[in-house]
C-alpha positions as CSV (number, residue, x, y, z in Angstrom):
1,X,6.3,3.4,-20.7
2,X,3.9,2.4,-17.9
3,X,2.5,5.9,-17.7
4,X,1.8,6.0,-21.4
5,X,0.0,2.7,-21.3
6,X,-1.8,3.8,-18.2
7,X,-3.1,7.0,-19.8
8,X,-4.2,5.2,-22.9
9,X,-6.0,2.5,-21.0
10,X,-7.8,5.0,-18.7
11,X,-8.9,7.0,-21.7
12,X,-10.2,4.0,-23.6
13,X,-12.2,2.7,-20.6
14,X,-13.5,6.2,-19.9
15,X,-14.6,6.6,-23.5
16,X,-16.4,3.3,-23.4
17,X,-18.2,4.2,-20.3
18,X,-19.2,7.6,-21.7
19,X,-20.5,5.8,-24.8
20,X,-22.5,3.4,-22.6
21,X,-24.1,6.5,-20.9
22,X,-25.0,7.9,-24.3
23,X,-26.4,4.7,-25.7
24,X,-28.3,3.5,-22.6
25,X,-29.5,6.9,-21.4
26,X,-29.9,8.1,-17.9
27,X,-30.4,4.7,-16.4
28,X,-26.6,4.0,-16.5
29,X,-25.6,7.5,-15.4
30,X,-24.8,6.9,-11.7
31,X,-23.0,3.5,-12.1
32,X,-21.0,4.6,-15.2
33,X,-19.9,7.8,-13.4
34,X,-18.9,5.8,-10.4
35,X,-16.9,3.5,-12.6
36,X,-15.2,6.4,-14.4
37,X,-14.2,7.9,-11.1
38,X,-12.8,4.5,-10.0
39,X,-10.8,4.1,-13.2
40,X,-9.4,7.6,-13.0
41,X,-8.4,7.2,-9.3
42,X,-6.9,3.8,-10.1
43,X,-4.9,5.4,-13.0
44,X,-3.7,8.0,-10.6
45,X,-2.5,5.3,-8.1
46,X,-0.6,3.5,-10.9
47,X,1.0,6.8,-11.9
48,X,2.1,7.6,-8.4
49,X,3.4,4.1,-7.8
50,X,5.4,4.2,-11.0
51,X,6.9,7.5,-10.0
52,X,7.8,6.1,-6.6
53,X,9.5,3.1,-8.2
54,X,11.5,5.3,-10.6
55,X,12.6,7.5,-7.7
56,X,13.6,4.4,-5.7
57,X,15.7,3.1,-8.6
58,X,17.4,6.4,-9.0
59,X,18.2,6.6,-5.3
60,X,19.5,3.0,-5.3
61,X,21.8,3.7,-8.3
62,X,23.2,6.9,-6.6
63,X,23.8,5.0,-3.4
64,X,25.5,2.2,-5.2
65,X,27.8,4.7,-7.0
66,X,28.6,6.4,-3.7
67,X,29.2,3.3,-1.7
68,X,31.0,0.6,-3.7
69,X,31.3,-2.8,-2.0
């Protein structure tokens, strides 16, 4: 679920920034592109962190099943 929300949020923010470039002209080109890159890199970080947490939970469940207390 987090990945879906992440993709939707990144897409919406990127579209708003592209719209701001279209409406404001070339004056906003460099800052908006920098913000788009930042948003996409942040989305990638959230995606990777979510994958790591899911892998960790899976490993913990397997370990708990193999080593009952």
